[in-house]
C-alpha positions as CSV (number, residue, x, y, z in Angstrom):
1,M,139.7,88.7,81.6
2,S,137.0,88.3,84.2
3,A,133.9,90.5,84.0
4,M,133.9,93.4,86.4
5,T,131.5,96.0,87.7
6,L,132.1,99.8,88.1
7,V,129.9,101.6,90.7
8,V,129.4,105.2,89.7
9,G,127.3,108.2,90.8
10,N,124.7,109.7,88.5
11,K,126.5,110.7,85.3
12,A,125.3,114.3,85.1
13,Y,127.3,115.2,88.2
14,S,129.8,112.6,89.2
15,S,133.1,113.9,87.8
16,W,135.1,111.3,89.8
17,S,133.0,108.5,88.2
18,L,133.6,109.7,84.7
19,R,137.3,109.3,84.8
20,P,137.7,105.5,85.3
21,W,134.5,104.8,83.3
22,L,136.2,106.5,80.3
23,A,139.5,104.8,80.9
24,L,137.7,101.4,80.9
25,K,135.9,102.2,77.7
26,Q,139.0,103.5,75.9
27,A,140.9,100.4,77.0
28,G,138.2,98.1,75.6
29,V,137.7,96.4,78.9
30,S,134.2,94.9,79.3
31,F,132.4,95.9,82.5
32,A,128.9,96.2,84.0
33,E,127.9,99.4,85.8
34,I,125.8,100.3,88.8
35,V,124.6,103.9,88.9
36,I,123.8,105.3,92.4
37,P,122.1,108.7,92.5
38,L,123.9,111.1,94.7
39,R,122.6,113.3,97.5
40,Q,119.6,111.0,98.2
41,P,118.6,109.7,101.7
42,E,119.7,106.1,100.7
43,T,122.9,107.1,98.8
44,K,125.4,106.4,101.5
45,A,124.0,103.0,102.4
46,Q,123.8,102.0,98.7
47,I,127.4,102.9,98.1
48,L,128.6,101.2,101.3
49,A,127.0,98.0,100.1
50,H,129.7,97.9,97.4
51,C,132.6,100.1,98.6
52,P,134.2,100.4,102.0
53,S,135.1,104.0,101.5
54,G,131.4,105.0,101.1
55,K,132.3,107.0,98.0
56,V,132.0,106.4,94.2
57,P,133.6,105.3,92.0
58,C,134.4,101.8,93.0
59,L,135.6,98.9,90.8
60,I,134.7,95.3,91.7
61,D,136.7,92.6,90.0
62,G,135.9,89.3,91.4
63,D,136.9,89.4,95.1
64,R,139.0,92.6,94.4
65,V,137.5,96.0,95.3
66,I,139.4,99.1,94.1
67,W,138.3,102.6,94.9
68,D,139.5,106.1,94.0
69,S,139.4,107.3,90.4
70,L,143.2,107.3,89.8
71,A,143.8,104.0,91.5
72,I,141.1,102.4,89.3
73,C,142.7,104.0,86.2
74,E,146.1,102.6,87.2
75,Y,144.5,99.1,87.7
76,V,143.0,99.3,84.2
77,A,146.3,100.3,82.7
78,E,147.9,97.2,84.2
79,L,145.1,94.9,83.1
80,A,145.2,96.2,79.5
81,P,148.7,97.3,78.8
82,A,148.2,97.2,75.0
83,A,145.7,100.1,75.4
84,G,148.5,102.5,76.2
85,L,146.8,104.3,79.0
86,W,150.2,105.6,80.0
87,P,152.7,106.9,77.4
88,A,155.4,104.4,76.5
89,D,158.2,107.0,76.7
90,P,159.5,107.3,80.3
91,H,159.7,111.1,80.3
92,A,156.2,111.5,78.8
93,R,154.9,108.9,81.2
94,A,156.3,110.8,84.2
95,I,154.7,114.1,83.0
96,A,151.4,112.3,82.4
97,R,151.5,111.0,85.9
98,S,152.4,114.4,87.2
99,V,149.5,116.2,85.5
100,S,147.1,113.4,86.5
101,A,148.1,113.7,90.1
102,E,147.8,117.5,90.0
103,M,144.3,117.2,88.6
104,H,143.5,114.5,91.2
105,S,144.5,116.7,94.2
106,G,144.3,120.2,93.0
107,F,142.1,122.9,91.4
108,A,139.7,123.2,94.4
109,A,138.5,126.6,93.4
110,L,137.4,125.4,90.0
111,R,135.7,122.3,91.6
112,N,133.8,124.5,94.1
113,A,132.8,127.3,91.7
114,M,132.0,125.2,88.7
115,S,130.6,121.8,89.7
116,M,130.2,119.3,86.9
117,D,126.7,119.6,85.5
118,L,125.6,117.9,82.2
119,K,122.0,118.9,82.7
120,I,122.0,122.7,82.5
121,D,124.1,125.3,80.7
122,R,125.5,127.7,83.3
123,H,127.2,130.2,81.1
124,G,128.5,133.2,83.1
125,E,128.4,131.5,86.5
126,G,131.3,130.4,88.7
127,M,134.0,132.8,87.5
128,T,136.0,134.1,90.5
129,P,139.7,135.2,90.8
130,D,140.6,131.8,92.2
131,S,138.7,129.7,89.6
132,A,140.1,131.9,86.9
133,A,143.6,131.1,88.2
134,D,142.8,127.4,88.0
135,I,141.5,127.8,84.5
136,A,144.7,129.5,83.4
137,R,146.9,126.8,85.0
138,I,144.9,124.1,83.3
139,Q,145.2,125.7,79.9
140,A,148.9,126.1,80.5
141,L,149.2,122.4,81.3
142,W,147.3,121.4,78.2
143,A,149.4,123.7,76.0
144,D,152.6,122.3,77.4
145,C,151.6,118.7,77.1
146,R,150.3,119.2,73.5
147,A,153.5,121.1,72.5
148,R,156.0,118.6,74.0
149,F,154.2,115.2,73.7
150,G,151.1,115.6,71.6
151,Q,152.4,115.1,68.0
152,G,151.0,111.6,67.6
153,G,147.3,112.5,68.0
154,P,144.8,115.1,69.3
155,F,145.2,114.3,73.0
156,L,147.6,115.6,75.7
157,F,150.2,112.9,74.9
158,G,149.1,112.2,71.3
159,G,147.0,109.0,72.0
160,F,144.4,108.8,74.7
161,T,145.9,108.3,78.2
162,I,144.8,108.4,81.8
163,A,145.7,112.1,81.8
164,D,142.9,112.7,79.4
165,A,140.5,110.7,81.5
166,M,141.4,112.8,84.5
167,F,140.8,116.1,82.6
168,A,137.6,114.9,80.8
169,P,135.3,116.4,83.6
170,V,137.1,119.7,83.3
171,V,136.3,119.7,79.6
172,T,132.6,119.4,80.5
173,R,132.9,122.1,83.1
174,F,134.4,124.6,80.6
175,E,131.5,123.8,78.2
176,T,128.8,124.0,80.9
177,Y,130.0,127.4,82.2
178,G,130.9,128.9,78.9
179,V,134.6,129.3,79.7
180,V,136.5,131.2,76.9
181,V,139.6,129.2,76.0
182,D,142.5,129.5,73.7
183,A,142.8,127.7,70.3
184,V,144.9,124.8,71.7
185,S,142.4,124.2,74.5
186,R,139.5,124.4,72.1
187,A,140.9,121.8,69.8
188,Y,141.7,119.5,72.7
189,M,138.3,119.9,74.2
190,D,136.7,119.1,70.8
191,A,138.8,115.9,70.6
192,V,137.7,114.7,74.0
193,Q,134.1,115.4,73.3
194,A,134.3,113.6,70.0
195,L,135.1,110.3,71.7
196,P,132.2,107.9,71.2
197,A,132.6,106.9,74.9
198,M,132.3,110.5,76.0
199,Q,129.3,111.0,73.8
200,E,127.7,107.9,75.3
201,W,128.3,109.2,78.9
202,T,126.9,112.6,78.0
203,A,123.8,111.2,76.4
204,A,123.1,109.0,79.4
205,A,123.7,111.9,81.8
206,K,121.1,114.0,79.9
207,A,118.6,111.2,80.0
208,E,118.9,110.6,83.8
209,P,115.8,111.5,85.8
210,W,117.7,113.0,88.8
211,V,118.3,116.8,88.9
212,L,120.4,118.2,91.7
213,Q,120.5,121.8,92.9
214,L,124.2,122.8,92.8
């Protein structure tokens, strides 16, 4: 498999970048990374030098350029089928794709009120009726997936899948903002945060020099 490069935003804040980065790590795919700090005067030009969309993340694999978090995750799943980034069972796989797509396109209130921030604890901030509704929906999704498909391990579909990569930034948000969760969600969040790759990302985020005002 050829070496590839993932272009990401700074790790403390770029939720979209975390998703494919984690999928690549969990799949055991070797890649280099380029970190571009967000919200700087030169940010847009630096990203455009790598990605036609002008946004991160972006995966460069030889002469192939793939952008969008979910598209990159899908590409990785096809490159490394043995990693099981989608469940093998057709029903479980369809639900995993459904919850991934819902995360990809939804939960705007949570995103706006509780931006990803691995630099500062923001307990007590960001709770609005709309963000609370998003939190309730997410916990219901997690509980349903765990109950129906999670018997084989600690993740939504037992083993780690793209669905877990898609929800990993939400796990960090719930921690950052001190969201009180039920026992199923707590166990799931602990499993995600215990991943060595997740700990690697978090440590790098905390070590970054850039601090943004959210």
